[in-house]
N, C-alpha and C positions, 0 to 999 in steps of 0.2 A: 504494499498500499505506499502509495506517494500521498503526501499531505500538501495542498496547495490552497492558499487562502488569499482572495484578494479582496480589494476594497468593496467590491459587490456583497461579499458573504459577511462585512460587519456594519455596525453603525457606530460613528464617532459621536462622543458625547463632549461637547465644547465647554468650556467655562465662559464667565461674562467677558472676558476680553476677546473670545473667538477662537480660543486655543485649544486644541484636542486635548482632551485630560484623560480618556478614557475610552475603552472599545467594548463594545458589546457585541455577541455572536450569539449564535444558536447553540443549544445543548448539543446538538448531532456534532457540531463543528468543534465544540470543546472537548467532546470525548474522542473524535477522531485526534486532534491534537495530543491529548493525554495519551493514548494507545501508540501513536508514534514515537512519543517521548520516553514513554516505557521501553518499547523495543529498542530504541537507542542508547538507552541506560545499561542495556545489557553490554555493550562493548567499553563501558566504562568501569565494569566490576574488575576487583583485583586480579581473578584468575584469568580472565579473557585478557587482559591487560598483560600479563606476564605471558602468554600465548603468543599474543602479539608481538612482544619484543624477541621472543625466541625466533619468530619467525623473520624478524627484520634481520637479527643476526645471521640465520642461516642464509639469507640473500646476500649478505654482505660478504659472506665466507664462500659463496658460490655453491652453496649446497642446494641446488636446483636441478631440476630436469625438466627439459621442453617433451610434451608430447603432444601426439595427433591421435585420430581414430586409429591409424595405421599400426601405430606401436604401443597401444593402450597396455599388451600385456608385459612389456618392457617397463611402462611406469607401474604397474601394479607389483612387478617382482622388485622394482627399486624402493617402493613404498614399504613392502614386506620386510626388505632388508635393514631397514630402520629401527626396526624394533629391537 
């Protein structure tokens, strides 16, 4: 799910000086935003951040293999050898 909110989705509340000071949106849009933020929060969790760091280190050290559908068996064997 990709969440996009445009100015048509919200109502701006303005103060006496005519400046926007708040936004009102539908409950459905709010829930969609909340679900998207929860989904993205997964990537901020310590275990996931640790795995991402390991992956970045693997890339830096060249521990990578490029595969296509033609050599998928080679890729599976390479992954199994990493255990």
